[in-house]
LOKOL-822046 format. One record per atom (N, C-alpha, C): residue number from 0; residue in three letters; chain; x, z, y. Coordinates in steps of 0.001 Angstrom, whole numbers, plus 524288, in hexadecimal, padded with zeros to 5 digits. Each point is the difference from the previous one (the first is absolute). Layout:
LOKOL-822046
> NUM, ALA, A, X, Z, Y
...
//
This chain:
LOKOL-822046
> 0, MET, A, 7F17B, 7B212, 7D76C
> 0, MET, A, 7FCAD, 8041E, 800FE
> 0, MET, A, 7F976, 7FF4D, 80185
> 1, SER, A, 7FCD5, 800F5, 7FD22
> 1, SER, A, 7FB96, 7FCF8, 800D4
> 1, SER, A, 7FB51, 800CD, 80470
> 2, GLU, A, 7FCAA, 7FCFB, 80090
> 2, GLU, A, 7FD74, 80157, 80666
> 2, GLU, A, 7FD24, 803BF, 7FFB1
> 3, PRO, A, 7FF12, 80209, 802D8
> 3, PRO, A, 7FCEF, 8054D, 80169
> 3, PRO, A, 7FC61, 7FF7B, 80039
> 4, ARG, A, 7FA6C, 803C2, 7FDD9
> 4, ARG, A, 7FC38, 7FF48, 7FF09
> 4, ARG, A, 7FCAF, 800BE, 804E3
> 5, LEU, A, 7FBEB, 7FB98, 800FC
> 5, LEU, A, 7FD1E, 7FF54, 8053B
> 5, LEU, A, 7FB5A, 80457, 7FFC8
> 6, ILE, A, 8006D, 802EC, 8046D
> 6, ILE, A, 7FBA7, 803FD, 8019A
> 6, ILE, A, 7FDA4, 7FEA1, 80359
> 7, LYS, A, 7FAE3, 7FF02, 800BB
> 7, LYS, A, 7FD50, 7FF93, 80538
> 7, LYS, A, 7FD6A, 803A2, 801FD
> 8, LYS, A, 7FF9C, 80257, 8046C
> 8, LYS, A, 7FDD3, 80537, 80176
> 8, LYS, A, 7FBAE, 7FCFB, 80473
> 9, TYR, A, 7FAED, 80217, 7FE39
> 9, TYR, A, 7FCB9, 7FE28, 80422
> 9, TYR, A, 7FCCA, 8024A, 80304
> 10, ALA, A, 7FD00, 7FEE1, 80399
> 10, ALA, A, 7FE6A, 803DA, 8042B
> 10, ALA, A, 7FDDC, 80488, 7FE6A
> 11, ASN, A, 7FDCB, 7FFFC, 7FC25
> 11, ASN, A, 7FC83, 804BA, 7FD8C
> 11, ASN, A, 803A8, 803D2, 7FE0B
> 12, ARG, A, 80462, 7FE3B, 800E4
> 12, ARG, A, 805A0, 80469, 7FD67
> 12, ARG, A, 80063, 7FF2E, 7FAB4
> 13, ARG, A, 7FD4B, 7FB39, 7FCE1
> 13, ARG, A, 80116, 80023, 7FB32
> 13, ARG, A, 80489, 7FE02, 7FEA7
> 14, LEU, A, 8034B, 7FFFA, 7FB7C
> 14, LEU, A, 803E6, 7FD12, 7FE7D
> 14, LEU, A, 7FEEA, 7FD37, 7FB98
> 15, TYR, A, 800FF, 7FA40, 7FFC0
> 15, TYR, A, 7FD9B, 7FC43, 7FCAE
> 15, TYR, A, 80726, 7FC02, 7FD3B
> 16, ASP, A, 7FED5, 801E4, 7FA8B
> 16, ASP, A, 804AC, 7FCA5, 7FD47
> 16, ASP, A, 7FD03, 7FACA, 7FEF4
> 17, ALA, A, 80249, 7FD0F, 80168
> 17, ALA, A, 7FD9A, 7F96D, 7FF54
> 17, ALA, A, 8026A, 7FF05, 7F9C5
> 18, SER, A, 8058C, 801BD, 7FEB5
> 18, SER, A, 7FEE2, 7FF1E, 7FB92
> 18, SER, A, 7FE3E, 801E2, 7FAFD
> 19, GLN, A, 7FD8D, 804BE, 8007A
> 19, GLN, A, 7FCD1, 800B2, 7FC89
> 19, GLN, A, 7F9D1, 7FFD1, 80169
> 20, SER, A, 7FECA, 7FE30, 8045C
> 20, SER, A, 7FB31, 7FFA2, 8024C
> 20, SER, A, 7FD87, 8053F, 7FF14
> 21, ARG, A, 80256, 803EC, 80321
> 21, ARG, A, 7FCAD, 805CC, 7FF5D
> 21, ARG, A, 8022C, 80266, 804BF
> 22, HIS, A, 7FBDF, 8037C, 801D9
> 22, HIS, A, 802B7, 803F8, 803B4
> 22, HIS, A, 803B9, 803B0, 7FCE2
> 23, ILE, A, 802F8, 80311, 8038A
> 23, ILE, A, 802F5, 802BA, 7FEAD
> 23, ILE, A, 8012B, 8045D, 80396
> 24, THR, A, 80202, 80570, 7FDF4
> 24, THR, A, 80101, 80485, 80467
> 24, THR, A, 805FF, 7FF34, 801EF
> 25, LEU, A, 7FF64, 8049E, 80188
> 25, LEU, A, 8069D, 80127, 800CF
> 25, LEU, A, 802C5, 80139, 7FC23
> 26, GLU, A, 7FC6F, 8034D, 7FD0A
> 26, GLU, A, 803B2, 801D4, 7FB16
> 26, GLU, A, 7FFB0, 7FA85, 7FCF5
> 27, ASP, A, 7FE37, 7FCBE, 7FEE4
> 27, ASP, A, 80148, 7FC3C, 7FD9F
> 27, ASP, A, 805AE, 7FD7E, 80143
> 28, ILE, A, 7FF83, 7FFA9, 805F2
> 28, ILE, A, 80535, 7FE05, 802B8
> 28, ILE, A, 8055D, 80291, 7FD35
> 29, ARG, A, 7FF24, 8061D, 800A9
> 29, ARG, A, 8041B, 804BA, 7FF41
> 29, ARG, A, 8013E, 7FD99, 7FA68
> 30, THR, A, 7FBF6, 7FED6, 7FC77
> 30, THR, A, 801D9, 7FE6F, 7F97B
> 30, THR, A, 80354, 7FACE, 8009D
> 31, MET, A, 7FD50, 7FCDE, 80351
> 31, MET, A, 80484, 7FA9A, 7FF3E
> 31, MET, A, 80413, 80021, 802D0
> 32, VAL, A, 80274, 804EC, 803AF
> 32, VAL, A, 8049F, 800AE, 80276
> 32, VAL, A, 80312, 80343, 7FB7D
> 33, VAL, A, 7FDC4, 802E8, 7FD21
> 33, VAL, A, 8035A, 80411, 7FC60
> 33, VAL, A, 801FF, 7FBC1, 7FAF2
> 34, SER, A, 7FC19, 7FC30, 7FFCD
> 34, SER, A, 800DB, 7FC5E, 7FA5E
> 34, SER, A, 803E8, 7FC83, 801C5
> 35, GLY, A, 8026F, 80016, 804A0
> 35, GLY, A, 803D1, 7FC0C, 8028F
> 35, GLY, A, 7FDF2, 7FB6B, 80225
> 36, GLU, A, 7F9EA, 7FF30, 80030
> 36, GLU, A, 7FF40, 7FBE3, 802B9
> 36, GLU, A, 7FF82, 7FF56, 80586
> 37, GLN, A, 8011F, 7FBE0, 80141
> 37, GLN, A, 7FF3D, 8005B, 807E1
> 37, GLN, A, 7FABE, 7FD89, 7FF99
> 38, VAL, A, 7FEB6, 80252, 80598
> 38, VAL, A, 7FBA8, 7FD48, 802A7
> 38, VAL, A, 7FFEB, 7FF76, 8061D
> 39, LYS, A, 7FBBC, 7FCC3, 7FFC1
> 39, LYS, A, 800E2, 7FE82, 805A5
> 39, LYS, A, 7FB17, 800F9, 801CA
> 40, VAL, A, 7FE67, 80253, 803F8
> 40, VAL, A, 7FA31, 800F2, 80174
> 40, VAL, A, 7FF9B, 7FE36, 805B6
> 41, ILE, A, 7FB42, 7FB57, 8001C
> 41, ILE, A, 7FFF1, 7FE3D, 804DA
> 41, ILE, A, 7FAD8, 7FFFB, 80272
> 42, GLU, A, 7FEFA, 8012A, 805B0
> 42, GLU, A, 7FA3F, 8004B, 8018C
> 42, GLU, A, 7FE00, 7F9DA, 7FF37
> 43, ASP, A, 7FB09, 800C3, 7FF10
> 43, ASP, A, 7FDB7, 7FC43, 7FE7D
> 43, ASP, A, 7FDF5, 7FBD0, 802DC
> 44, LYS, A, 7FD6C, 801CD, 80429
> 44, LYS, A, 7FEE7, 7FD30, 80528
> 44, LYS, A, 8060B, 7FD4A, 80304
> 45, THR, A, 8037B, 8043F, 8018A
> 45, THR, A, 80589, 7FE98, 80407
> 45, THR, A, 802F5, 7FD5B, 7FACE
> 46, SER, A, 80107, 800A0, 7FBF4
> 46, SER, A, 80362, 7FEC6, 7FB75
> 46, SER, A, 80519, 802F9, 801DE
> 47, GLU, A, 7FFFB, 804E6, 802C6
> 47, GLU, A, 80450, 80162, 8010C
> 47, GLU, A, 802D2, 8057C, 7FB70
> 48, ASP, A, 80456, 8000C, 7FFB9
> 48, ASP, A, 802C5, 80201, 7FC7C
> 48, ASP, A, 7FF30, 80619, 80150
> 49, ILE, A, 7FD0E, 803BC, 7FC69
> 49, ILE, A, 7FE94, 805EA, 80024
> 49, ILE, A, 802A4, 802C0, 7FC2B
> 50, THR, A, 803AB, 7FCB0, 7FCFA
> 50, THR, A, 8027C, 80334, 7FA59
> 50, THR, A, 801C4, 8055E, 802AE
> 51, ARG, A, 80290, 800BB, 80419
> 51, ARG, A, 80369, 804FA, 80127
> 51, ARG, A, 7FBBA, 803A3, 80154
> 52, LEU, A, 7FB7D, 7FEC0, 8032D
> 52, LEU, A, 7FB53, 8023D, 8001F
> 52, LEU, A, 7FF0E, 80271, 7FACA
> 53, ILE, A, 7FD26, 7FCF2, 7FCE4
> 53, ILE, A, 7FDA8, 8030C, 7FBB0
> 53, ILE, A, 8040C, 80358, 7FCA0
> 54, LEU, A, 804F8, 7FE31, 7FF07
> 54, LEU, A, 80447, 80272, 7FDFE
> 54, LEU, A, 7FF97, 805BE, 80262
> 55, LEU, A, 7FF73, 7FFFD, 8056D
> 55, LEU, A, 8001C, 8062D, 8013A
> 55, LEU, A, 7FB3A, 8029C, 7FF67
> 56, GLN, A, 7FCBF, 7FE5A, 7FF57
> 56, GLN, A, 7FA95, 80249, 7FEB9
> 56, GLN, A, 8005A, 8017D, 7F8D5
> 57, VAL, A, 80231, 7FD0E, 7FDA2
> 57, VAL, A, 801C7, 801FF, 7FAED
> 57, VAL, A, 80277, 80497, 7FFB0
> 58, ILE, A, 8031C, 7FFA4, 80348
> 58, ILE, A, 8052C, 802EC, 80175
> 58, ILE, A, 7FB63, 806CE, 8008C
> 59, ALA, A, 7FD9F, 7FE19, 805B9
> 59, ALA, A, 7FD40, 803B3, 80228
> 59, ALA, A, 7FCC9, 80428, 7FB95
> 60, ASP, A, 7FCFB, 7FCA1, 7FC72
> 60, ASP, A, 7FCC9, 8010E, 7FD3F
> 60, ASP, A, 802EC, 802D1, 7FAA6
> 61, GLN, A, 8056C, 80003, 7FF33
> 61, GLN, A, 80243, 801BA, 7FC24
> 61, GLN, A, 80133, 805C4, 801AF
> 62, GLU, A, 80240, 7FEF8, 80611
> 62, GLU, A, 80151, 805F5, 8017B
> 62, GLU, A, 7FBEA, 802FF, 80143
> 63, GLN, A, 7FB63, 7FE57, 7FF6B
> 63, GLN, A, 7FC0C, 80344, 80201
> 63, GLN, A, 7FC18, 8039E, 7FAF2
> 64, PHE, A, 7FFCD, 7FA60, 7FB80
> 64, PHE, A, 7FE6D, 802D1, 7FAD1
> 64, PHE, A, 80354, 80196, 7FC47
> 65, GLY, A, 80543, 7FD04, 7FFBD
> 65, GLY, A, 803FE, 8007D, 7FC09
> 65, GLY, A, 802ED, 80539, 800CC
> 66, ARG, A, 804E9, 7FE86, 7FDB0
> 66, ARG, A, 80471, 8033D, 8010B
> 66, ARG, A, 803B8, 7FDFD, 803F3
> 67, PRO, A, 7FF2D, 80238, 804E9
> 67, PRO, A, 8020C, 7FDCB, 8062C
> 67, PRO, A, 80692, 80013, 7FDC7
> 68, ILE, A, 80256, 7FC6E, 80256
> 68, ILE, A, 80557, 7FDCF, 7FFE8
> 68, ILE, A, 80210, 800DB, 8054B
> 69, LEU, A, 7FC85, 7FF3C, 803D5
> 69, LEU, A, 8032D, 80114, 80562
> 69, LEU, A, 7FD1C, 80493, 8023E
> 70, SER, A, 8039D, 803A6, 80122
> 70, SER, A, 8000D, 803BD, 8027E
> 70, SER, A, 7FEC7, 7FFDF, 805FC
> 71, THR, A, 7FCB6, 804D2, 801C3
> 71, THR, A, 7FEAD, 80010, 8064A
> 71, THR, A, 803AD, 7FF01, 8035D
> 72, THR, A, 8052F, 8022E, 7FEA6
> 72, THR, A, 804EF, 7FFF6, 802E0
> 72, THR, A, 8017C, 7FAC5, 7FFFC
> 73, LEU, A, 80052, 7FDF4, 7FB3F
> 73, LEU, A, 80232, 7FA19, 7FFC7
> 73, LEU, A, 7FBA2, 7FB92, 80311
> 74, LEU, A, 7FB8E, 8014B, 7FE7F
> 74, LEU, A, 7FD41, 7FAE8, 8042E
> 74, LEU, A, 7FEA5, 8032F, 805DE
> 75, GLU, A, 80227, 8033D, 800D2
> 75, GLU, A, 800B9, 8010B, 806ED
> 75, GLU, A, 8056B, 7FE8D, 800E1
> 76, SER, A, 80412, 7FE50, 7FC59
> 76, SER, A, 804FE, 7FE58, 8021E
> 76, SER, A, 7FFD9, 7FB51, 80119
> 77, LEU, A, 7FC31, 7FC96, 7FB61
> 77, LEU, A, 80014, 7FB44, 7FF86
> 77, LEU, A, 7FC40, 7FF16, 80660
> 78, ILE, A, 7FBDF, 8017D, 7FFBD
> 78, ILE, A, 7FC76, 7FF2C, 804D3
> 78, ILE, A, 8053E, 7FFD3, 8049F
> 79, ARG, A, 80404, 80430, 80093
> 79, ARG, A, 802A5, 7FEF1, 8049B
> 79, ARG, A, 8043F, 7FCFB, 8003F
> 80, PHE, A, 801FD, 7FB0D, 7FA72
> 80, PHE, A, 802BB, 7FCA1, 8006B
> 80, PHE, A, 7FC9C, 7FB13, 801EB
> 81, TYR, A, 7FA84, 7FF74, 80053
> 81, TYR, A, 7FD3C, 7FC25, 80184
> 81, TYR, A, 802D5, 7FE3B, 80725
> 82, GLY, A, 800FB, 7FBA1, 8006F
> 82, GLY, A, 8005F, 7FF8F, 80631
> 82, GLY, A, 80683, 8020C, 8013B
> 83, ASN, A, 80266, 801C5, 7FBF5
> 83, ASN, A, 80376, 802C0, 8010C
> 83, ASN, A, 80513, 7FC02, 7FF30
> 84, SER, A, 80546, 7FF31, 80309
> 84, SER, A, 80288, 7FBA2, 7FF8C
> 84, SER, A, 80356, 80061, 7FA54
> 85, LEU, A, 7FF73, 802F2, 7FBF6
> 85, LEU, A, 80173, 802CA, 7FB8C
> 85, LEU, A, 7FB1B, 7FE1B, 7FC4C
> 86, GLN, A, 7FC18, 7FDEB, 800EF
> 86, GLN, A, 7FC22, 7FDB0, 7FC93
> 86, GLN, A, 8011F, 7FCD5, 7FBFE
> 87, GLY, A, 802EF, 7FB1A, 8017B
> 87, GLY, A, 80274, 7FD7F, 7FBD1
> 87, GLY, A, 8033E, 8021A, 7FC28
> 88, PHE, A, 80262, 8034B, 801DE
> 88, PHE, A, 804CB, 80253, 7FC11
> 88, PHE, A, 7FC9D, 80385, 7FCD3
> 89, LEU, A, 7FD71, 8035A, 800F6
> 89, LEU, A, 7FCBA, 802DA, 7FCEF
> 89, LEU, A, 7FC7F, 7FD5B, 7FBC3
> 90, SER, A, 7FE07, 7FBD4, 801D4
> 90, SER, A, 7FCBD, 7FD60, 7FC18
> 90, SER, A, 803D1, 7FCA5, 7FCCC
> 91, ALA, A, 804F4, 7FDE0, 80169
> 91, ALA, A, 80325, 7FF4B, 7FC00
> 91, ALA, A, 801AE, 803D1, 7FC3C
> 92, TYR, A, 80191, 8038B, 80381
> 92, TYR, A, 8020A, 80407, 7FC16
> 92, TYR, A, 7FBF1, 80321, 7FBAD
> 93, LEU, A, 7FAE0, 7FFEB, 80198
> 93, LEU, A, 7FC80, 8020A, 7FC2F
> 93, LEU, A, 7FF64, 7FB15, 7FB0F
> 94, GLU, A, 800AE, 7FABF, 8038B
> 94, GLU, A, 7FECF, 7FD01, 7FA69
> 94, GLU, A, 804FF, 7FFB0, 7FC42
> 95, LYS, A, 803FE, 800EA, 80243
> 95, LYS, A, 8059D, 80022, 7FC74
> 95, LYS, A, 7FDCB, 8052B, 7FC9F
> 96, SER, A, 7FFED, 80441, 801ED
> 96, SER, A, 80004, 8041E, 7FE05
> 96, SER, A, 7FC24, 80099, 7FA6B
> 97, VAL, A, 7FA04, 7FCE2, 80182
> 97, VAL, A, 7FC53, 7FFDA, 7FACA
> 97, VAL, A, 8027B, 7FB40, 7FCDA
> 98, GLU, A, 802C0, 7FB30, 801CB
> 98, GLU, A, 8024F, 7FDB3, 7FC0F
> 98, GLU, A, 80395, 80350, 7FCFA
> 99, THR, A, 803F9, 8025A, 8027F
> 99, THR, A, 803B1, 80363, 7FCFA
> 99, THR, A, 7FCDE, 802A7, 7FB1F
> 100, PHE, A, 7FDBC, 803A1, 80169
> 100, PHE, A, 7FA88, 80322, 7FC86
> 100, PHE, A, 80012, 7FD1F, 7FC80
> 101, MET, A, 7FD44, 7FB6D, 800C4
> 101, MET, A, 7FCF8, 7FCA3, 7FBB7
> 101, MET, A, 803D9, 7FF85, 7FB55
> 102, ARG, A, 8055D, 7FC4C, 80215
> 102, ARG, A, 802F9, 7FFBF, 7FD64
> 102, ARG, A, 8034F, 8049E, 7FBAD
> 103, GLN, A, 7FFE0, 804A9, 80304
> 103, GLN, A, 80255, 804D0, 7FCD9
> 103, GLN, A, 7F9EA, 80186, 7FC66
> 104, GLN, A, 7FBD8, 7FF0D, 8016E
> 104, GLN, A, 7FC20, 801DF, 7FAAD
> 104, GLN, A, 80063, 7FBED, 7FB9E
> 105, GLU, A, 8024B, 7FBF7, 80024
> 105, GLU, A, 80149, 7FB7C, 7FC3A
> 105, GLU, A, 803A9, 80124, 7FD5A
> 106, VAL, A, 80405, 802EB, 8034C
> 106, VAL, A, 805A1, 801B0, 7FD82
> 106, VAL, A, 7FE1B, 80464, 7FC81
> 107, VAL, A, 7FDDA, 803F9, 801A9
> 107, VAL, A, 7FD3A, 803E9, 7FE2D
> 107, VAL, A, 7FD9E, 7FEB2, 7FB44
> 108, GLN, A, 7FBF3, 7FC67, 7FEC8
> 108, GLN, A, 7FDC2, 7FED9, 7FBCF
> 108, GLN, A, 8034C, 7FD61, 7FCAB
> 109, THR, A, 803BF, 7FCE8, 80121
> 109, THR, A, 803A6, 7FF17, 7FBB0
> 109, THR, A, 80471, 802FA, 7FE05
> 110, GLN, A, 8015C, 803F0, 8047A
> 110, GLN, A, 8032E, 805C7, 7FDFC
> 110, GLN, A, 7FD5A, 80270, 7FC62
> 111, LEU, A, 7FAA2, 800FB, 800F8
> 111, LEU, A, 7FC5A, 8029A, 7FB8A
> 111, LEU, A, 8001B, 7FE83, 7FBC9
> 112, SER, A, 7FF53, 7FA44, 7FED9
> 112, SER, A, 8005E, 7FE55, 7FB13
> 112, SER, A, 80535, 7FEB3, 7FCED
> 113, ARG, A, 8041E, 801AE, 802E6
> 113, ARG, A, 804AE, 7FE56, 7FDD8
> 113, ARG, A, 80233, 806A8, 7FDF1
> 114, MET, A, 7FD11, 80354, 803D8
> 114, MET, A, 8018F, 805CA, 7FD52
> 114, MET, A, 7FDB7, 8003D, 7FB12
> 115, MET, A, 7FBD3, 7FECD, 7FF13
> 115, MET, A, 7FCA7, 8004E, 7FC4A
> 115, MET, A, 804AB, 7FE82, 7FA23
> 116, THR, A, 801CB, 7FB80, 8015A
> 116, THR, A, 80493, 7FFEB, 7FB83
> 116, THR, A, 80449, 801EE, 8007A
> 117, ASN, A, 801F8, 800A2, 804ED
> 117, ASN, A, 80655, 80284, 801D0
> 117, ASN, A, 7FF1F, 80536, 80121
> 118, ALA, A, 805FF, 801A3, 80008
> 118, ALA, A, 80075, 804AB, 802A2
> 118, ALA, A, 7FC5E, 80257, 80505
> 119, PRO, A, 7FC2B, 8039F, 7FFED
> 119, PRO, A, 7FCAC, 7FFD1, 805A0
> 119, PRO, A, 80322, 80227, 803AA
> 120, MET, A, 803B2, 80324, 7FFCF
> 120, MET, A, 802AA, 80460, 804D4
> 120, MET, A, 80380, 7F9C5, 8020A
> 121, ALA, A, 801E6, 7FD88, 7FD7F
> 121, ALA, A, 80265, 7FC0C, 802EC
> 121, ALA, A, 7FDC6, 7FC66, 8019E
> 122, ALA, A, 7FB96, 7FE53, 7FEE1
> 122, ALA, A, 7FD7A, 7FC1E, 802CC
> 122, ALA, A, 7FDE4, 80285, 804B0
> 123, MET, A, 7FF08, 80474, 7FFF8
> 123, MET, A, 7FCE8, 802DF, 80543
> 123, MET, A, 80371, 7FFB1, 80303
> 124, SER, A, 80564, 80253, 7FF39
> 124, SER, A, 80443, 80105, 803BD
> 124, SER, A, 800F0, 7FB29, 80215
> 125, GLU, A, 8009A, 7FA18, 7FCF3
> 125, GLU, A, 8022A, 7FC2F, 8021D
> 125, GLU, A, 7FA92, 7FE6E, 803EA
> 126, LEU, A, 7FADD, 8005F, 7FE1C
> 126, LEU, A, 7FC7C, 7FF1D, 8034A
> 126, LEU, A, 7FF40, 80210, 80500
> 127, THR, A, 80151, 80645, 801BE
> 127, THR, A, 7FFD1, 8024C, 80371
> 127, THR, A, 80527, 7FD47, 804AA
> 128, ARG, A, 804F5, 7FEAE, 7FBE3
> 128, ARG, A, 803BC, 7FE40, 80271
> 128, ARG, A, 7FEA2, 7FAAB, 802E6
> 129, GLN, A, 7FCF0, 7FC2F, 7FD49
> 129, GLN, A, 7FD3C, 7FA75, 80299
> 129, GLN, A, 7FDB6, 801B0, 804C0
> 130, ASN, A, 7FD0E, 80337, 7FFBD
> 130, ASN, A, 7FB76, 801AE, 8030A
> 130, ASN, A, 8028E, 800D5, 804FC
> 131, LEU, A, 80334, 804C7, 800FE
> 131, LEU, A, 80306, 800EA, 803D6
> 131, LEU, A, 80328, 7FCB7, 80370
> 132, GLU, A, 8032A, 7FC40, 7FB52
> 132, GLU, A, 8025E, 7FBFA, 80439
> 132, GLU, A, 7FC6A, 7FC29, 801AE
> 133, MET, A, 7FC61, 7FDAE, 7FCEA
> 133, MET, A, 7FC91, 7FC05, 8030F
> 133, MET, A, 7FE1F, 803B7, 80446
> 134, TRP, A, 7FC96, 802E4, 8012F
> 134, TRP, A, 7FEDC, 803BF, 803DC
> 134, TRP, A, 80316, 7FF30, 80549
> 135, THR, A, 805DA, 80189, 7FD3D
> 135, THR, A, 8034C, 800F0, 804D9
> 135, THR, A, 801F3, 7FAD3, 80292
> 136, ARG, A, 800B2, 7FD20, 7FC89
> 136, ARG, A, 7FFE5, 7F96E, 801C2
> 136, ARG, A, 7FC42, 7FE45, 80319
> 137, MET, A, 7FADD, 8007F, 7FEBB
> 137, MET, A, 7FC1D, 7FFC5, 8025C
> 137, MET, A, 7FFE0, 8014A, 805C5
> 138, GLN, A, 8002E, 8055F, 80091
> 138, GLN, A, 80077, 802CC, 804D7
> 138, GLN, A, 804EF, 8008F, 803F2
> 139, GLU, A, 804B4, 7FCB6, 7FDF6
> 139, GLU, A, 804E4, 7FF25, 8023D
> 139, GLU, A, 7FE37, 7FA06, 801EA
> 140, SER, A, 7FD8E, 7FC5E, 7FDCA
> 140, SER, A, 8001D, 7FAC0, 801E8
> 140, SER, A, 7FC81, 80061, 8042E
> 141, MET, A, 7FA17, 8041A, 7FFA3
> 141, MET, A, 7FC32, 80007, 804E3
> 141, MET, A, 80355, 80217, 804A7
> 142, LEU, A, 802FA, 804BE, 7FF4A
> 142, LEU, A, 801E4, 8028D, 803E0
> 142, LEU, A, 80419, 7FD63, 802E8
> 143, SER, A, 80367, 7FC04, 7FC1A
> 143, SER, A, 8037B, 7FD6A, 80354
> 143, SER, A, 7FF2B, 7FCA4, 804A8
> 144, ALA, A, 7FAD9, 7FEAC, 7FFE6
> 144, ALA, A, 7FD43, 7FB67, 803E8
> 144, ALA, A, 80033, 803C5, 80481
> 145, PHE, A, 8005A, 80507, 8006C
> 145, PHE, A, 7FF40, 8029C, 804F4
> 145, PHE, A, 80381, 801CC, 80103
> 146, THR, A, 80523, 80124, 7FD53
> 146, THR, A, 8056D, 802F6, 80082
> 146, THR, A, 80251, 7FDA7, 8049E
> 147, PRO, A, 8029A, 80171, 80317
> 147, PRO, A, 80431, 7FC31, 803AB
> 147, PRO, A, 803D7, 7FF4A, 7FCEF
> 148, PRO, A, 803B6, 7FBBF, 8006A
> 148, PRO, A, 804BB, 8012C, 7FD77
> 148, PRO, A, 8046E, 80326, 800BD
> 149, ARG, A, 801C3, 80203, 7FD20
> 149, ARG, A, 80507, 8031C, 801F7
> 149, ARG, A, 803D7, 7FE58, 80345
> 150, ASP, A, 801DF, 802B7, 8044B
> 150, ASP, A, 8060F, 7FD55, 80214
> 150, ASP, A, 80417, 802A1, 7FDCB
> 151, THR, A, 802A9, 7FDFD, 7FBB8
> 151, THR, A, 8054B, 7FFC0, 7FE03
> 151, THR, A, 80364, 802A6, 8038D
> 152, LYS, A, 8020A, 7FD7A, 804F8
> 152, LYS, A, 803CD, 80162, 8021E
> 152, LYS, A, 7FFC3, 804A5, 802A4
> 153, PRO, A, 802F0, 803FF, 7FFE7
> 153, PRO, A, 80017, 803D6, 80395
> 153, PRO, A, 7FFDD, 7FEF5, 80520
> 154, ASN, A, 7FD19, 803A5, 8027A
> 154, ASN, A, 7FF84, 7FF3D, 804D6
> 154, ASN, A, 803E8, 803C0, 8039E
> 155, ALA, A, 801EA, 7FE5E, 8045A
> 155, ALA, A, 8043B, 8026F, 80354
> 155, ALA, A, 7FF4F, 804DF, 8019D
> 156, ALA, A, 7F9D1, 7FEEE, 801D1
> 156, ALA, A, 7FE5D, 80446, 802A8
> 156, ALA, A, 8005B, 80502, 7FCC3
> 157, GLU, A, 7FF7B, 7FF2C, 7FB04
> 157, GLU, A, 7FEB0, 80391, 7FCF5
> 157, GLU, A, 80565, 8029D, 7FE7F
> 158, SER, A, 7FE63, 8067C, 7FEDC
> 158, SER, A, 80589, 8017E, 7FF08
> 158, SER, A, 8009A, 80030, 7FA0B
> 159, THR, A, 805D9, 80034, 7FF41
> 159, THR, A, 8010E, 7FE3E, 7F9DB
> 159, THR, A, 801C6, 8064B, 7FCFC
> 160, PRO, A, 7FF08, 80036, 7FC27
> 160, PRO, A, 8001C, 805A1, 7FCF1
> 160, PRO, A, 804E8, 802F7, 800DB
> 161, GLY, A, 804FA, 7FCC3, 80090
> 161, GLY, A, 8033D, 802C5, 802C4
> 161, GLY, A, 80075, 80028, 80563
> 162, ASP, A, 7FD6B, 7FE6D, 80345
> 162, ASP, A, 8003D, 801CA, 80484
> 162, ASP, A, 7FF0E, 8062D, 80280
> 163, LYS, A, 802BC, 802AC, 80302
> 163, LYS, A, 80030, 80534, 8004B
> 163, LYS, A, 7FBC1, 8003E, 805BB
> 164, THR, A, 7FF8C, 7FB27, 80307
> 164, THR, A, 7FBEB, 7FF57, 80432
> 164, THR, A, 7FA8C, 8044E, 7FEEA
> 165, GLY, A, 7FE5E, 80401, 80333
> 165, GLY, A, 7FC93, 800ED, 7FFC5
> 165, GLY, A, 7FA6A, 7FC0F, 802C3
> 166, THR, A, 7FB20, 801FA, 7FE76
> 166, THR, A, 7FC34, 7FCBB, 80146
> 166, THR, A, 7FC70, 8046A, 8037A
> 167, GLU, A, 7FC6B, 7FE41, 8032B
> 167, GLU, A, 7FD6D, 803AF, 802DF
> 167, GLU, A, 7FC74, 8037C, 7FD27
> 168, ASP, A, 7FF5F, 7FF0A, 7F928
> 168, ASP, A, 7FDA6, 803B8, 7FD6F
> 168, ASP, A, 80378, 804D1, 7FE61
> 169, ASP, A, 8054E, 7FEF9, 7FFBC
> 169, ASP, A, 804FD, 801C8, 7FE57
> 169, ASP, A, 8014C, 80546, 8041D
> 170, PRO, A, 80098, 803EC, 80000
> 170, PRO, A, 80162, 80368, 80258
> 170, PRO, A, 80571, 7FFCC, 80093
> 171, PRO, A, 80394, 8009D, 803B2
> 171, PRO, A, 805F7, 8004B, 8009F
> 171, PRO, A, 801C5, 80484, 7FD1B
> 172, ARG, A, 80418, 7FF4C, 7FF34
> 172, ARG, A, 802F9, 802E5, 7FB9A
> 172, ARG, A, 80406, 8026D, 8032A
//
């Protein structure tokens, strides 16, 4: 993997791409990211890495002026997770979900090119099956981290199906 492109942010809020010796905009950074390039943004005076902050600004611009991806309900839910004990879990889950989605996009593109030469219905059926399997595996693996192990031994205090003794909920016969 290549080195990320170094961008400096000056006190006047301008972004400077040293590799091209020019000032750039948030839109330029968005274009770099979309094309697959990695960027690293540092504060000029302190050399603090502010890449996340700048990327969040790019997202905010896209949400405000483009077609939004994040609904108000989703944003409210995300805000509720900050400081929550499950914050790390949500972060990992979202990251895995986006990775899976991106992999599926690649599979779809491959399948579509195959469909043009093969039977289209068989390819769509196979693609649907693969998508369902992948999402099921991902959800199972993420949820299994929070599911307590099942006790496979029957509890002596529990009644068995053949037991005719009533419980408090069962009326006497």
